[in-house]
C-alpha positions as CSV (number, residue, x, y, z in Angstrom):
1,M,-34.7,83.2,-41.9
2,H,-37.6,81.0,-43.9
3,S,-37.4,78.7,-41.5
4,Q,-38.0,81.4,-38.5
5,S,-41.3,82.9,-40.0
6,I,-43.0,79.4,-40.1
7,P,-42.9,78.8,-36.5
8,R,-43.5,82.4,-35.5
9,G,-46.5,82.6,-37.9
10,L,-47.5,79.0,-36.1
11,L,-47.3,80.9,-32.9
12,L,-49.6,83.5,-34.2
13,T,-52.1,80.9,-34.9
14,L,-52.2,79.7,-31.8
15,A,-52.6,82.7,-29.8
16,A,-55.7,83.8,-31.9
17,F,-56.8,80.9,-31.8
18,A,-56.0,80.3,-27.7
19,S,-57.7,83.8,-27.6
20,V,-61.2,83.3,-29.5
21,S,-61.1,80.3,-27.4
22,A,-61.0,82.1,-24.0
23,A,-63.5,84.1,-25.1
24,E,-65.9,81.5,-26.1
25,Q,-65.8,79.9,-22.6
26,A,-66.1,82.8,-20.9
27,T,-69.3,83.6,-22.9
28,K,-70.7,80.3,-22.3
29,T,-69.5,80.4,-18.5
30,S,-71.4,84.0,-18.0
31,T,-74.4,82.5,-20.1
32,E,-74.5,79.2,-17.5
33,T,-74.4,81.1,-14.5
34,T,-77.0,83.9,-15.6
35,P,-79.5,83.2,-13.3
36,V,-83.3,83.4,-13.7
37,Q,-84.3,87.1,-15.2
38,T,-84.8,89.6,-12.5
39,P,-88.6,90.6,-12.5
40,C,-88.7,94.6,-13.3
41,V,-85.3,94.3,-15.6
42,A,-84.9,93.7,-19.1
43,T,-82.4,93.7,-22.0
44,S,-83.0,94.4,-25.6
45,T,-81.7,92.7,-28.6
46,N,-78.9,95.1,-29.3
47,G,-77.6,95.1,-25.6
48,A,-79.2,98.2,-24.3
49,F,-80.0,97.3,-20.4
50,F,-82.8,98.8,-18.6
51,D,-83.9,98.3,-14.7
52,L,-87.3,99.6,-13.4
53,R,-87.3,98.7,-9.7
54,P,-86.4,102.6,-8.3
55,D,-89.9,102.7,-10.0
56,A,-92.1,100.3,-7.9
57,A,-93.5,101.7,-5.0
58,V,-92.7,99.3,-1.8
59,A,-94.9,99.4,1.4
60,V,-93.4,100.3,4.5
61,A,-94.2,99.6,8.3
62,K,-95.1,101.8,10.4
63,G,-91.8,103.3,12.5
64,E,-90.0,102.7,9.8
65,K,-87.9,104.8,7.2
66,P,-88.0,104.1,3.5
67,A,-85.1,103.6,1.9
68,K,-83.6,107.4,0.1
69,G,-85.4,107.8,-3.2
70,I,-87.9,104.8,-3.2
71,P,-91.3,105.5,-3.4
72,T,-93.7,104.7,-1.0
73,E,-97.3,105.5,-2.1
74,D,-99.5,104.1,-5.6
75,Y,-99.1,106.3,-9.0
76,M,-102.5,107.5,-9.7
77,A,-103.7,108.1,-13.2
78,R,-106.5,110.9,-14.1
79,G,-109.6,109.0,-16.2
80,W,-110.5,112.8,-17.3
81,D,-113.9,112.1,-19.3
82,Y,-114.4,108.6,-17.7
83,G,-115.3,109.8,-14.4
84,Y,-112.8,107.6,-12.4
85,N,-109.7,107.6,-11.9
86,F,-106.5,104.6,-11.6
87,T,-104.6,103.3,-9.1
88,L,-101.1,101.6,-10.2
89,N,-98.0,100.5,-8.7
90,V,-95.0,99.4,-11.1
91,C,-94.1,95.7,-11.0
92,N,-95.2,95.5,-7.7
93,P,-98.7,95.0,-6.4
94,V,-100.8,97.9,-5.2
95,V,-99.6,99.8,-1.5
96,K,-102.9,100.4,-0.7
97,K,-105.1,97.7,0.6
98,V,-108.1,96.2,-1.5
99,D,-110.9,94.8,-0.9
100,D,-114.0,92.9,-2.3
101,L,-112.7,93.4,-5.9
102,V,-115.8,92.2,-8.1
103,G,-115.0,88.9,-10.1
104,V,-111.6,88.3,-8.6
105,D,-110.6,85.3,-5.8
106,K,-110.2,86.3,-2.5
107,S,-106.8,84.9,-2.3
108,L,-105.5,87.0,-5.3
109,W,-106.6,90.5,-3.9
110,R,-103.3,91.1,-2.6
111,N,-101.4,90.5,-6.1
112,I,-103.6,93.1,-7.5
113,S,-100.9,95.8,-9.5
114,A,-104.0,98.0,-10.9
115,F,-107.5,99.2,-9.9
116,Y,-110.4,101.4,-10.3
117,E,-113.4,102.4,-8.5
118,T,-116.5,103.8,-9.6
119,K,-120.1,103.5,-8.1
120,G,-119.0,101.9,-5.0
121,K,-117.5,98.9,-6.8
122,V,-113.9,98.3,-7.1
123,Y,-112.8,97.0,-10.5
124,S,-109.0,94.8,-11.2
125,L,-107.1,95.7,-13.9
126,G,-105.0,92.8,-13.6
127,Q,-102.2,90.9,-11.3
128,Q,-98.7,91.3,-10.7
129,S,-96.0,91.6,-13.2
130,G,-92.6,91.8,-13.5
131,E,-92.1,90.7,-17.3
132,L,-91.0,94.0,-19.4
133,V,-90.6,93.7,-22.8
134,P,-88.9,95.9,-24.7
135,R,-90.1,97.3,-28.7
136,G,-87.5,99.7,-29.5
137,R,-86.8,102.8,-27.6
138,K,-89.9,101.7,-25.8
139,L,-91.1,99.3,-22.5
140,V,-94.2,97.2,-22.2
141,L,-95.2,96.3,-19.1
142,Q,-98.8,94.6,-19.2
143,Y,-100.9,93.6,-16.3
144,T,-104.2,90.5,-16.9
145,G,-106.4,88.7,-15.0
146,G,-108.3,91.5,-13.4
147,S,-112.3,91.6,-13.2
148,P,-114.7,90.2,-15.6
149,C,-115.6,92.4,-19.2
150,G,-119.0,91.8,-18.7
151,H,-119.9,89.6,-21.9
152,A,-123.2,89.4,-23.2
153,E,-125.1,86.2,-22.4
154,K,-126.2,83.7,-24.8
155,S,-129.9,83.3,-25.4
156,K,-130.5,79.9,-24.3
157,D,-134.1,78.4,-24.8
158,K,-135.6,77.4,-21.4
159,R,-138.3,75.3,-22.6
160,A,-137.8,72.2,-22.5
161,G,-139.8,68.9,-24.0
162,V,-141.7,67.2,-21.7
163,H,-140.7,63.8,-21.4
164,E,-143.9,61.0,-22.7
165,G,-143.1,59.3,-19.8
166,A,-143.9,62.1,-17.2
167,R,-146.8,62.8,-19.0
168,Y,-148.3,59.7,-18.3
169,K,-147.7,59.9,-14.6
170,H,-148.8,63.7,-13.6
171,H,-152.1,63.2,-16.1
172,V,-155.3,62.9,-14.2
173,F,-158.1,60.4,-16.4
174,D,-161.3,62.2,-16.8
175,D,-164.4,59.8,-17.3
176,E,-165.4,61.2,-20.5
177,E,-161.5,60.9,-21.9
178,E,-161.3,57.4,-24.1
179,E,-158.1,55.4,-22.8
180,E,-157.6,54.7,-26.5
181,E,-155.5,58.1,-26.5
182,Y,-152.9,56.9,-24.2
183,P,-151.0,53.3,-24.3
184,P,-153.3,50.4,-22.9
185,A,-150.2,49.1,-21.2
186,Y,-149.3,52.3,-18.9
187,S,-148.7,50.7,-15.3
188,K,-147.2,51.2,-11.8
189,V,-143.9,49.1,-13.5
190,D,-143.8,51.6,-16.5
191,D,-143.8,54.3,-13.9
192,D,-141.2,53.6,-12.0
193,D,-138.7,53.1,-14.9
194,D,-139.6,56.6,-15.9
195,E,-138.8,58.4,-12.8
196,D,-135.2,56.3,-13.4
197,E,-134.9,57.6,-16.3
198,D,-135.6,61.1,-15.1
199,D,-133.4,61.5,-12.4
200,K,-130.4,59.9,-14.5
201,K,-131.2,62.5,-17.5
202,G,-131.4,65.2,-14.4
203,D,-128.1,64.5,-13.2
204,D,-127.0,64.7,-17.0
205,K,-128.4,68.0,-17.2
206,K,-126.8,69.4,-14.4
207,K,-123.2,68.0,-15.2
208,E,-123.8,69.9,-18.8
209,K,-124.8,73.0,-16.9
210,E,-121.6,72.5,-14.5
211,K,-119.6,71.9,-17.7
212,E,-121.1,74.6,-19.2
213,K,-120.1,77.5,-16.4
214,E,-116.7,76.4,-16.3
215,K,-116.2,76.4,-19.7
216,E,-117.1,80.0,-19.4
217,K,-114.7,80.7,-16.4
218,E,-112.3,79.2,-19.0
219,T,-112.9,81.5,-22.1
220,E,-114.0,85.0,-20.2
221,R,-112.8,87.8,-21.2
222,R,-110.9,89.7,-18.1
223,K,-109.8,93.2,-17.8
224,S,-106.2,94.3,-18.5
225,A,-103.9,96.9,-18.0
226,T,-100.9,97.9,-21.2
227,I,-98.3,99.9,-19.6
228,S,-95.8,102.0,-22.4
229,F,-92.8,103.4,-20.4
230,L,-91.2,106.1,-22.2
231,C,-86.9,107.7,-21.1
232,D,-87.3,111.0,-20.0
233,H,-83.8,112.5,-19.4
234,D,-84.8,114.9,-17.0
235,P,-84.2,113.4,-13.3
236,D,-85.8,116.6,-11.5
237,T,-89.2,115.3,-13.3
238,P,-90.8,112.5,-11.1
239,T,-92.3,109.3,-12.6
240,A,-96.2,110.3,-13.5
241,F,-98.5,107.9,-15.2
242,S,-101.0,108.9,-17.9
243,F,-104.2,107.2,-19.3
244,V,-104.2,107.2,-22.9
245,G,-107.5,105.5,-23.4
246,T,-109.4,101.9,-23.6
247,D,-111.1,99.7,-26.1
248,P,-114.7,99.9,-26.7
249,D,-115.6,97.1,-24.7
250,Q,-113.6,98.6,-21.5
251,C,-112.1,95.8,-21.5
252,A,-107.9,96.7,-22.2
253,Y,-106.9,99.8,-20.4
254,F,-103.7,101.6,-22.2
255,F,-101.5,104.1,-20.0
256,E,-98.3,105.8,-20.8
257,V,-95.4,106.4,-18.1
258,R,-92.0,108.6,-18.4
259,S,-90.0,108.0,-16.6
260,Q,-85.5,108.5,-15.9
261,H,-85.5,104.9,-15.5
262,A,-86.7,104.1,-18.6
263,C,-83.7,105.4,-20.5
264,A,-81.1,102.3,-21.3
265,G,-77.7,101.9,-19.7
266,A,-74.7,99.5,-19.1
267,E,-75.8,96.4,-17.4
268,P,-73.6,95.8,-14.0
269,H,-71.6,93.2,-13.4
270,K,-73.9,90.3,-12.3
271,P,-72.2,87.9,-9.3
272,G,-71.0,84.4,-10.5
273,S,-70.4,85.8,-14.1
274,V,-67.4,86.3,-16.4
275,G,-67.3,90.8,-17.3
276,P,-65.1,92.5,-19.4
277,G,-62.1,92.8,-17.4
278,S,-62.2,89.0,-16.5
279,V,-62.3,87.7,-20.2
280,F,-59.7,90.9,-21.1
281,A,-57.3,89.2,-18.2
282,I,-58.0,85.4,-19.6
283,I,-57.0,86.3,-23.2
284,F,-54.2,88.2,-22.4
285,F,-52.8,85.4,-20.0
286,I,-53.1,82.3,-22.8
287,T,-51.4,84.7,-25.2
288,V,-48.7,85.7,-22.8
289,L,-48.5,81.6,-21.9
290,V,-48.3,80.8,-25.9
291,Y,-45.7,83.4,-26.7
292,V,-43.7,82.1,-23.6
293,V,-43.9,78.4,-24.1
294,G,-43.6,78.3,-28.3
295,G,-40.9,80.9,-27.7
296,I,-39.2,78.3,-25.3
297,F,-39.6,75.3,-27.8
298,Y,-38.5,77.4,-30.7
299,Q,-35.2,79.2,-29.3
300,R,-34.6,75.5,-28.0
301,T,-35.2,73.4,-30.7
302,V,-34.3,75.9,-33.5
303,A,-31.9,78.0,-32.2
304,H,-30.4,75.6,-30.0
305,A,-30.1,78.0,-27.5
306,R,-29.8,77.4,-23.4
307,G,-30.0,79.3,-20.1
308,W,-31.9,82.4,-20.1
309,R,-31.3,82.6,-23.9
310,Q,-33.8,80.3,-24.4
311,L,-36.8,83.0,-23.9
312,P,-37.8,84.5,-26.8
313,N,-36.6,88.1,-27.7
314,Y,-33.8,87.7,-25.1
315,S,-31.9,90.1,-26.7
316,L,-34.7,92.7,-26.7
317,W,-35.6,91.8,-22.9
318,A,-32.1,92.0,-21.8
319,G,-31.6,95.7,-23.0
320,I,-34.7,96.7,-21.7
321,W,-34.1,95.5,-18.1
322,N,-30.9,97.0,-18.6
323,F,-32.1,100.1,-19.6
324,V,-35.0,100.2,-16.3
325,K,-31.2,99.8,-14.3
326,D,-29.7,102.9,-15.6
327,M,-32.9,104.7,-15.3
328,F,-32.7,104.0,-11.6
329,I,-29.5,104.6,-11.0
330,I,-30.0,108.5,-12.7
331,L,-33.1,109.2,-10.6
332,T,-31.7,107.6,-8.0
333,A,-28.6,109.5,-8.0
334,A,-31.0,113.2,-9.0
335,C,-33.0,112.4,-6.1
336,A,-29.7,112.1,-3.8
337,S,-28.4,115.1,-5.1
338,L,-31.8,117.1,-4.2
339,I,-31.6,116.1,-0.3
340,P,-29.9,118.7,2.1
341,R,-27.1,117.6,3.5
342,R,-26.5,117.5,7.9
343,G,-23.8,119.6,9.2
344,G,-20.5,118.7,10.5
345,Y,-17.0,119.6,9.6
346,H,-17.4,120.7,6.9
347,A,-19.7,123.1,8.0
348,L,-17.7,124.3,10.5
349,S,-14.5,125.3,8.0
350,G,-16.9,126.6,5.9
351,S,-18.2,129.1,8.4
352,P,-16.5,132.9,8.6
353,N,-15.1,132.6,12.1
354,G,-13.4,129.2,10.9
355,R,-11.6,130.8,8.1
356,H,-10.4,133.9,10.1
357,R,-9.1,131.2,12.6
358,N,-7.3,129.4,10.0
359,R,-5.7,132.6,9.2
360,D,-4.8,133.7,12.4
361,D,-3.1,130.1,12.5
362,E,-0.9,130.4,8.9
363,N,0.0,134.1,9.9
364,R,1.7,132.7,13.0
365,L,3.5,129.6,11.4
366,I,4.9,132.0,8.9
367,D,6.3,134.6,11.9
368,Q,7.8,131.4,13.3
369,L,9.5,130.2,10.2
370,D,10.4,134.2,10.0
371,E,12.4,134.3,12.9
372,E,14.1,130.5,12.7
373,W,15.2,132.0,9.2
374,D,16.8,135.0,11.1
375,D,18.5,133.3,13.6
């Protein structure tokens, strides 16, 4: 008994180890085959899955029918006391064509995801982005790189010192003016040298100004839009934007959206990855394989069994097989008794007319026998 318990413990240990290894391998496979994060889709740290792609408005060409349930127009948010309204889209650029954006390169006009218009000018609130960030029960989407915020210009002293050489160059001597106030060695050669120095300094100043402008562009603050999505379980409520506010510099704008698609759900199976069913199947197959192979090895080496008796728990499986056969026979017999029989001689003999004919024949035979006995 003790010799049998040790191999069974080893088998259970091997089966558990194989199951864990299969689970880890399946997890690694699913992680390695997972593609880059899909835009407008996010998974929180607790496993909640969010998909806002159904809320993204899509432009539809003329003559084409939009897909059912997909919006084709931009979202509007009233600015109330700000005096202007906002046009936004979710993850995608706005459907409405926008031109002449303040402070935005023309090549980026088609990638604007939020803007507003006031006094005939259009201001961008940020470029397209599909990077959702889960924060608790909320989802956050941010657009950056909009129009400049209009920072205060730095005061610069425009008055520059006059070079002494330039002073000599443009000075006109009067007859009454004493030449002792100026250097006696002033000549045409010195004048040429001063001109070269002035040109070099002018070029240096231009380069410095260009560098300063580039630095200002890099450090220039630009408008942005931060959108917070809240879960709304009512399927009849449409997705709607509402303006929350902005900072004092009117550089960062905040919006709130209620949508049924912002509710957490189960993540769908991704093509090429191992799903929960596949993981369970792999674990089950490895467990059965370890059970069969380990049982055969034990029965052959320890119990010295041969033939079918090498299978682990052969008597149990044989009893189950006999039970299945008996149940099959019982069910087959029960079903056969319920099937109606076809008509034949038995049906004819069982009819009333047939019974009457048989009785007449019997009476005739009895009469014939009686007559023979009388003779």
